Every structure is written in C-alpha cells, then in structure tokens.
N, C-alpha and C positions, 0 to 999 in steps of 0.2 A: 775373646774369652767372654763367656756369659757368666754373670755373677748373680746369685740369688741370696738375699740376706734378710734377716729379721732379728729383732731384739726384744727381750722382755725383762722387766725388773719387778720384784715383789718384796714386800716388807718381811716375809717369813712368818714363822709361827710364834715368835716370842716378842720381838721388838714392835712397839706401837707405831714408830715412824720409819720411813724409808729414806736413808741418806745416800743410797746408791743413785747414780745418774748414768744413763747410757746415751750414745749418739750413733745413729745409723744414717750415713750420708752416702748412699750407693753411687750417686752421680759424681761425687768427688773421690770415691774409693776409700772413704774414711769411716772407721768404726772404732768406738771408744767406750770403755767402762771406767767410771770413777767411783770409788767407795769413800764417802766422806767420813772423817774422823773428828771427834771433838764433842759429840753429843750436844749438851747445852751451849757449847762454844760454836755451834752452828756448822757442823760437818756438812750439812746440806748446802750451805752457802759456798763452802770450799769446793765441793764437787761441781756445783753449777758454774762457779767461776772458772774452774779448770776446763770443763767441757766447752764453755762458750769461747774461751781464749784459744783453745786448740782449733775449734771449728773456724773461728774468724781467720786465724793465720793460714790454715790450709786452703781455705777458699780464696783468700786474698793473694796467695802465691801460686794460683793455678797457672799463671803465665810464668814459667820457670826462668825466663830471661829478664824478668823485672822483679827481682827479689832482693830485699835487704836482709843481711845476716847479722843481727845484733850481737850474737855470741860467737861470731866467726864461722867459717866454712871448713868442714873436715874433708880433705881431698881424698881420703881413703874410703869415703862413704858415697853412695849414690845421692842424687838430688832428692829423691823421695825420703831417704833416711835422714838427710840433713834437714828437710822440711819438718819431719816428725820430731826430730831432736829439738829443733828451735821452738816448735810449738809447745812442747812440754816444758822447756826451760822458761818460756814466756808465761805459761800457766803457773809455774812455781813462783815466779816474780809477782804475778797478779794476786795470787792467794796470800803470799807473804805480806804484800803491801796492804791488802784489806785487813789482815789480822793486826798489823801495826796501827792502822787508823782507828780501829774500834777495839778498846780494851776487852770488851765482853767476848770478842772473837779470838783472843790470844790463845794460841795452842791448836787452832783448827788446822786441818790439812786434808788431803785426799790422795788416795792411791790412784795411779793412772796406768791403764793398759790400753794400747792403741795399735791399730793395724791400718796401713795405708797401701792400697793396691794401685799400681801404675804401670801400664805397658807390660802386662804379663809378669810383673815383678811385685814382690811383697816385702814390705818393711814393717817390722814390729818393734815396739818399744815399751818400756815400763819403768815405773818407780813405785815402790811399795810391794804389796803382795797380791794385787790383781794380776791375772795371767792371760797370756795368749797361747793357745794350743793349735797344733796342726795335725789333722788326720790325713794320712797318706798311705794308700795300699793297706788299710786295716790297722796301721800302727799310729797310736796317739803319742805325740811328742810335745812336751812343754818347751816353748821357744823363749820364754822370758825367765828372769832371775828374781827370786823372792828376796826382798829386802827385809829380812827378819833375823832376829838373833838366833833362832833355832836353825835356819837355813845355813847360817855361817858356822854353827856348831857341827851340823851334819857334814858340811864341806871339809871341815878340819878333823873329822873323825872323833869328835868329843862325845857325841851321843849316837846311839843307833837309831835307825828309822823307826823301830818299834817304840823305843823310849821317847822319841821326839813327839809322838802323838799324845803323850800324857804329861809332857814337861810343863811346869808352871809358867815358863816364859815363851811358850809356843806362839802366843798371839802378839808379841811385842815387835813392833816395826823398828827398823834402824833408820829409815827415811821415808818421807812422803812429800808430795807437792805442797809447798806452803809451810811445812813444819820447820824448815830452816832456810836460811838465805840462799845457800848453794846446795845443789843436789847432783848426783851422778845418775844419768839416764842409761839404762841398759838397752842395747840395740841388736837387732838380728835382721838379716835380709838375704833373700835368694829368689830364684826364678820360680814361678808358679807352675805346677804340673796339673794337667786335666784331672779332675776328680778330687783335688785338694779341698778339704773342708777345714775352715778355721773357727775356733771358739775363743771368744773373749769373755772372761768370767771374773766375778768378784769372789772373795774367799768364802762367802756364804754358799757358794756352789761347790767349789773344789775341795773344801775342807770336809763337809759331811758326806759327799758323794764319792765313792771309789772311782779311780780312773777307768777301771774296766767297765763300770756302769755308764760313765760319760762316753766312752768309746762306742759302746753298744747303741746308745741313743743317737750319736752322730752318724753311725753307720746305717741307720734305717733309711729306706727309700721313700721318704716323705718330704714335705716342704721344709724350708729353713724355719718357718714359724712353728711348725709342728715339732721339730727337733728342739727348738728353744723352749717350747712349752713342756715337753717331756723332761728336760733338764731341770726346769724350775720345780716341776711336780716331784721329781726325785729328791730334791733338796728339802721340800716340805715333808715328804714321807720320812726322811731321815731326821726329822725334828725341827727343821727350819730355824736353827738357833740364831741366825743373823739375816740381815737383808741379803737378797740373792739376785744376781743379774746374769744373763746369758745373751750374748750376741753371736749368732751363727752366720757364717759366710761360706757359701758353697760355690765352687768354681768348676765350670764345665768347658 
C-alpha cells in the first residue's frame, strides 16, 4: 500500500491565535488533529501536550510484542486500535495533570481525532468534535462520533438537522482530552481499500464547509497537499470563523 499524506493548519479569518495542532507521521502511519480549548487557559498547551503524548506512545510501541497497557487491553480490538486508544487515554491523563499543576491552565483541554494505518488496516479514534472522514468510491463518510450536546440531541430526535445548525448550544462539547479525569474514546477500524482517502479535520473546517464541497475537494486528482490547501481555502472563503486544520491521507 502506497500512502501519500499532507497536513495544513491555519488560524482562520477571525481568531488571532491558532490553537489547533496537527501531526503527520507517515513512517509510523499516524495522523492526528487536536483542537485546543480554553483560550487564555492555554488551549495551545493542551493540544501540544496531547499531540506529543500520542506521538511518543505510538512510536514507542512500534514493536507490538513489547507493549505495556496501562489501561488494559481490549481483546475485541486490533493491536492498532488498542495502541490508539491507549495513546489518547494517556494524552487525556497528561493534559489533565498539567491543568492540575498550573491553576492558570484549569479548564484547558483539546479535542483529538486520530488515524493509525498498519498492515493495510485503518484504525480511527476521537474525543471531542474533531473528525475523521473516509472517501471511498465517491462517498464521503464520517467515521468518528461528535462529543457535543447537539449531536446527542440529534441522535435522540430532539432537534432536526436544520434546527441544529442554529441552536445556541451547537458548539458545546460533552468531553475533550484533559477536560475531565476520565473520558470515553470512540473507535472505528476496518481494512483499507485501494483508492481510500482519509481526512482528519478540526471543526473549523467541517462546520463552515458543506460535506459535498469537502467530498469534491478530496475527489480531485491532485496531491494530498493540494487537496489539504483547497480545504483550508474553502473554510476561509466561508468566513474562517475558527482555527482550521486538514490532514489528507490518500491510499493507493
């Protein structure tokens, strides 16, 4: 399997600082987007801490026969999914601990969306509202689960999709890495098919840009870097109300 990947992050058109952080480690098959939250409470520190913790654990466990599982091992998941799950739980612990140690950081946190490719297999995981998408045969599918109040209301039929776009609580998260001591990580995994294209995005991309426009950008016959650039530009054209990040991974 040949993988081409690229990632871009941008402050957007409104916010002066960029609290998004991305990680593109093609040799390890690891791709991550973290969206820091907390503003003056240093959301950027939360995102950087989460990214570095995930990177360190995945690289340190490349030898799958010499791995310590501090949160236990789930037998119904692949080794790749267990590695990703453990990495995000460790990231949550590290961000939570840093917030406890520095009162000025209290309340900081970061969303996490991550993709790990291993032996023609893909594992995706998230906490918060950053997302992993997969484009296959022209169909764009969200693989992750949004940890937001509005997503829960949609799932229970409390609001319509149209009403959710204007709902005053549409931006409120129910969990993020470091925001509380224990989190639930959402996981997905399956075999990769030739031609699959994955997108990892912060909400600064998938909120202002319609999925059809994202699908069109990912479907173009250009490099992963060009596709990521096109997505960032689409978010800016839509007003760029938030920091925006896009990591594109194309599999051949």
